[in-house]
Each structure stands twice: as C-alpha cells, then as structure tokens.
N, C-alpha and C positions, 0 to 999 in steps of 0.2 A: 540471452541473459535473463535471469530471474527478475520479474518486475519488482519484487520486494527489495532486491539488492539495488536496483536503479533508484527506487524511491528513497531507500535508506541513504544512498549517496547524495541525493538532493537534500534530504533533511540534515545531513551532517555538514552541508556546505561545500562538498567536493565538486558538485556540478550545479549549473543553474536550472531553473524550471524549464527554460527553452531547450537546453541540452537534454534534459530528462525526457521531455516530450518527443524530441527528435529520435532518441534511442528507442523509445517505445513505439514510435510511428503514430503519434497522436497530436492533435492540436492542443495548444496551451490551455484552452478553456476546459477541455475534457481532462487534461492532466491535473488541473487544480482539483477536480472532483475525485480523482484517484488518490491524490496525496492525502485527502481527508478520510479515505476509506479505511476503517479499522481492520478490515479483512486482509489488507495488504501490508500490515505492519511487519517489520523485520523480525519481531519477536512475537509470533502469534500466541494467543492464549489457548490453553488446552480446552477442548470442547467440554461443555457442561453436561453432566449426566442428568437427564430429566427424571424427576421423581414422580411416582404415581400419586394420584390424588386419593386413592383408596387406602394407602399406607399400610 
C-alpha cells in the first residue's frame, strides 16, 4: 500500500497512529516524523522550476 494513502487515512481519522505505524512496519516515534513530512502529503505539490540567476 502507498505510504501516502496510509498517512492520509491517519490524518482523516480512519486509523490510529499505532495502526498506521503497524501497516508501514515502523515504530510510533518514527511514524510521527513521517506524518509531518510534507513529501508524503496525499496531494503533492508540483515541483518548482528553478530559474537561472543570469535571466
């Protein structure tokens, strides 16, 4: 299962943080770090295009 979907289920209240950690095979402490990781958002932002400094 996609980590983002599991974390989204936790954020929506469908599962507990303990259940989320068990599904992903992590300890709860590590899980709390992943929950706050913006890269694992269910709706990822499109990558930014870097602009050259020389314009």
